[in-house]
N, C-alpha and C positions, 0 to 999 in steps of 0.2 A: 162125282155123285153130286146129285143137285140139291141145294140147300132147300132144305123145306121154308116157307113165310111163318112156319110156328115157331116160336122161341123154344131154343134148348129149355127141358124141365128143369135143368139146375140153376136156370139165372131168374132173377125179377127185375123188369125192367120199366121204369114209371116214363114214357113218352111226353108228357108235360114237362117234367123237370128234367128229364136225361139223365136221371139217376139209375145207375145199376149195382145190384146187390149181385155178387158171383164171388165165392169164395174159392181163390186161385188152386186151391188144395183139393178141389171137388173132382171125384176121379174121371167124370166123364170130360170136364174140360182137360185134366191134365192128359190124360189117351188122345185126346182130337180138339186142341183148340181151334182149328180151322172152322168147325160145325158153328163156333160162337163169332169167330171173324165174318164168316159170310152173312151171319145173319146181321149182325151189326153192319156190314156194309150195304145191306137192303134197309136196315131201320135208323141207324144214326153212327155215322163214324165217328161223332165227338160226343163225349159223355162223360157224366162224372161217376167214377167207381167209387163206391162207397168202402169197399173194404181196404183201399190204399188212402180215400181220403183226398183224390185230386182229382182234376179233371184231365181225361185221357184222349190221345186222338190216334185214329187208325186208319186216316187216308194219305195214301202215298205222297200227293201235293203237300199237304200239311205237315207230315212228319218230315218230308225233305227241306221244307219252308223253315219250320220251327229248328231243326239241327242248326240249321244254320244263321238262324237270328241272334246277334250277339245281346240283345235284351234280355235274353235268356241264358244262364249258363249252369255247369257244374258245380262251382264253388258256392257252398253256403255263403248268403250275404254277410261280411263281417270277417270271412274268413274258416276253415275247417273246424277249428277248435272252439270259436265261437257257438258253433251248431252244435256240436259235442256238448259244450257245458249246458246249452239250454234243453237237451234231450235228459237230464236230470243225472242221477248218481253213476259217473262211469269210470268211479277207479278202479274197476276190475278190469279196463279198456286201455289202461295208459298205454301199455306197447303196442297196440293195435292203431290208436290213435296215433302216437308217434310216425308210425308205419303212413298210414293215410294222409296225414298232414303234409306230408313232404311229395304224394305221388301227383304226376301230372294229370292223372286221369279225374282229380279233384282239385284242381286249380284253373285259374282262368288268368289272361294276360296281366301283367308283363311276365310274371313267372312262368307261368306255362309255356308262354314263348320261347324263353331261353332255356328250360329242361327239354322242351322238344326239339327245339333245334340241335342243343347237343348230341341226345339220342337218336334222331331222324337219320343219322348219315348211315349208320350201320342199316337200314330197315328199306333204301331205297331199292326200286327193284331190280337197278344193275349190280348191287351190292349182294341181294340174296340169290340173284339167278347163279352165282358161283356153286351155290350148295345145292342144286339139283342133282349130280353125279351122288354124291354122299345121302342123299334124301333116297334115292333110287336103290342105291346098294345097300341103305337100313332095310328098305321096304321088302328087297328081294331076302336079305337076312332073315327079316322076321317070319316071312311064309315060309322059308325053309324050317324053321324050327316046328310048325303044326303042318306042314301040307300033306305030310303022311299019315296023320291021324284020321281024317276023314269027318271030323266035326270039332269045331273052336267057337269059344266067345270070342268074338273079334275085336270087343272094346279093350279087356286086359291085355290080349296078345299081340295085339295091332293097332289100333287107334289111340290109346294111351301111352306105349312107349315111345311110338316116332316123334311126337312133336317134344315130348319131355326130354330125349334124347337129344335132338337137334338143338334145343334152346339150351339145355345146358352145357353141349359142346361149343356153342355158339361164346355163353358166358365165360367158359372155362372152369367150369365147376366140376367135381367129379360124377359122372355118367353113372356111377354106382348109387350114386345118390337119390337116384330118380324115383324110387318109391317113396323116399323120405320127402321129399320136394312135391310130390301129388298129393301127400297126407297134408303136409302143411298149407299148400295150397286149396286143398277140398274145406280145410278147416275155417281159413280165412273170408274164402268165396261165400260160405255158409250165411255169411252175416248181411247180403245182399239181397237173402230171399224173405218172403213173405210170412210174418208169423214165428220169428225167431227166439229163442228160449235164453235164460241165463245161462246153461249150460253150452247151448250155441256160443255165447259171446265168450264164455270162460275157456274154451278150447281155441276160438279165432284168437283171444291175446294169446294163450301159452304157443301157438304156432306163430305168431308176430314175433314174439319174444325169441323162439329159436331161432327163427329164420332170419332175423335178423343178425345175433350173433354169430351164426354160421357163416354169414355172406359177410362181415366187418371183419372175420379172422382170414378171407380171401383175399379182402380190400388191402389189408395190413400185407399179406405176401405179396399181391400183385406190386404194391408201392415198391416194395423191394425189388423184386424180380419182375419187370414187365414183361407181356407176351403179347401174341397177336390176336389175342380174345377180345371177345366183346367186354370185361371188364375193366381190362387195361386200357381199352378205347376211350371207355365211360371216365376213367381216373385222369389221363391225360389230356382230355377235351377241353376246349375253352373256346368263349364265344365273348366278344370285344373285352377280350382280358378275366371273363371271370369264370370259375369251374364250379362243377357240382359240390356242394358238402358233403361230407361224410353221410350225413342222415338223407340228403337228395340223394347220392349214389346208391345208398340201401335201398330208398323204397324204389327207387328207378328199377334195380334189378329184381327187387320182389314183384314189382308190377309186371315185367317183362317178362319173367318166369311163368308167373300166373296166368296170365293174358297168352302167353308164348304156348298155350296147352290145353287149358280149360275149354275155349270155345270149338277149338280145332279138334278136339277129342270128341265133343258132342257132334259138331257136324261130319267129322268122318263116318258116324255111326247113322246120321239121319241121313247122309247120302247113300252108303251101303243099301239101306233100308229100301228109301225112295227107288234106288236102280232097280233092285231085285224085284221089287213090287211091279215095276215096266213087264216083265217077262221075255222072253227070248235071250238072246247071247247080248252080255251087258259088254262086250267088246264093240260092239256097234257105235256105243257112245265115245269111243276112246282112238278109234281108228288112225286120226292125224291130231298134232299140237294143237290145231285149231279146233277140233271137235271136243278134245280134251278139254280146253280152255272153255267153251260153250257149256260144256257138261257141269264143270264144276261151279259158273254162274249160275246155272240154272238151280242147281242142287241148292245155293245159298238162297236164292228166292224162295224155293219150293218149301225147304222146311229148314229155317235157319236155326243156330244155336242159341241164340239171344233172342227175345221177345219182346222186353220192355227197356228204355233207358229215359231217363228222369234227367229236369232241368230245373233250376231254380229262376223265378221271376226276379229280374231287378228293378222292377219298377211297376206300376200299375199300365197293366198291357193288353191290348185287345190281340187275345192271341188268335183269334179266327173263328169263325162260323157263330158267334155272337157271346163268346166265352171272353168275359174281363179276368185278370187274375190280378192278385195286390203282391206288393212286393215281398219277397220270401216264402212266397207261396213255390210248391213244386207242381209240374206237368209230368203225364207221363206219354212217352212216344212209343208206341206199338209197331217196332218194326216188321215184326212177321204177319202182322196183320196187314200194312201197308204192301206187303209183299204178295198179298193178294188180291189186291184193289183191282174189281172189275173195270173202273173208271183208267185206269193204269196199264190192264194186262188183258190181252183176250184171253178167254177161257183160263183164268188164272189158277183153277185148281186141276189143270191138266199138265204134266210134264212133258215140256217141250224145248229140249235145248237149242233148237233151232227158230225158236221166236223171234222176231223181227223185233218186239220191242223188250229185248232183255236189258236188263237193269235190276238192281235192288238197293233195299235200305239195309242189310244184313251187316255192315262196317260202319254205320253211320254217315255223317257227313259234317260239313264244316271244320272247325279248327280241332274238333275231338274225333275226326276221322281215324278209324283205327291205323295205329302207327306199325302196327305188324301185318297188315292185308296183302301185301306184297308175299310175304313167307308164308301167311296161312294159304295163299292162293296156289302157290308153288307144291308147297306141302300136299294138299290134297292131290292136284293135279299127279304129282309123282305116284304118291299112295294108292291112289284109285285105279290107276293105269296098271299099275303092277300088280295088285291084286286079280283085277279081272283077267289080266295077260296070262296069269299064273294057275288061276282057278276059273277059269270061263264057266266051269258047272256049278258054279256055288249057287247055293240057294237056302233060303230059310228054313231052320230046323225046328223052330217054335214062333207062334206070335210075339214079335216085339214089344215090350211095354216101356213107356215113358216114366223118366224119373218124376217125383213130385218136389220139382226145384224150381218151378216158376219164380223169376225170371229167366233162367236158363231153361233149355228145351233140349233134353238128352235123354237117351235110352237107358234102361236098366243094365242090360245084355243085350247081346247081340247074336245069337246063337244060330251058327250057320252050318252046313255039311255040302257036302261034296262028292 
């Protein structure tokens, strides 16, 4: 679809000040943010998003550069708890804040470096590759359960159980806890979405408290009887004589469980939707291991599961494109917008796994590059190939609709038939 030069009707933009008014809950934007992104690429890749209150960058080169710029970081200046205190009454978020304060996602060096080094050894490509047979086996088991039905919502039947099962098995917690882990994760992740309510916060805090208590009981068990699971590895891991504290261990495990499935579920749904929209036999994208890897990379670029990642400025910084930010101010980096930049990609709105300019910003970059990227890629490669090999005649049974959950971008349902 060729983007119109006219602005989408649901946004308002002042070209003089580059101020954008766009409610991220606007239905037209929720269902197709790429219409807005295409217009912004033609109009202004850098803009002040009034609904969020900070400058945003959508050009591929800017996003890639700023993700790597160490003058910006994830940690609130002065520390997470300083930022929490500055945001007002948070007594009802004590359990949530205790988890987040020790999360490597919210920290910068030197603490981030120590935590990531301790956790990273379990997620390098050579380590996760050994899970491929298990992922393929699980994918086939899941298809076995619905193959004869002729129709299924792929999200709860396939996209969700696969990654949560794998990360639960890796950590060494009961797989039958999967539905509960998903509920806790959804409640906590809702804290990162625009326009959260007091109810959202209280649910997130209750989830964080229950999740922490659950993991502490398993940590105590693994201290007495270590196994070959990731939880045991994290307990025993040390760097330069330093180990993870109990709080760091719990926060790391929660982060790995949440991040280990949330984005992968969305990306699986988005990928199936994108591939089926191409028509024809979907197996053509998965004929070889090289073709499979290329198809997954294009799915990550074409319809990413996370659309915005934020950073704090650690000084007065010329961020680019004439924008200067002050210490403590946030900026928004639009990953999915960057993935559709016509200056970085030929025909960015076309799904083309064979494109020579294959790259994407979907896993971030710099020191916060997604630690689970090798596992996510492996899960997507295995699960998509199995699905289309088993059900080559699969097709959409209804028009998919996306959830109103920006910054995350995923489907409400994915009803398919064959």
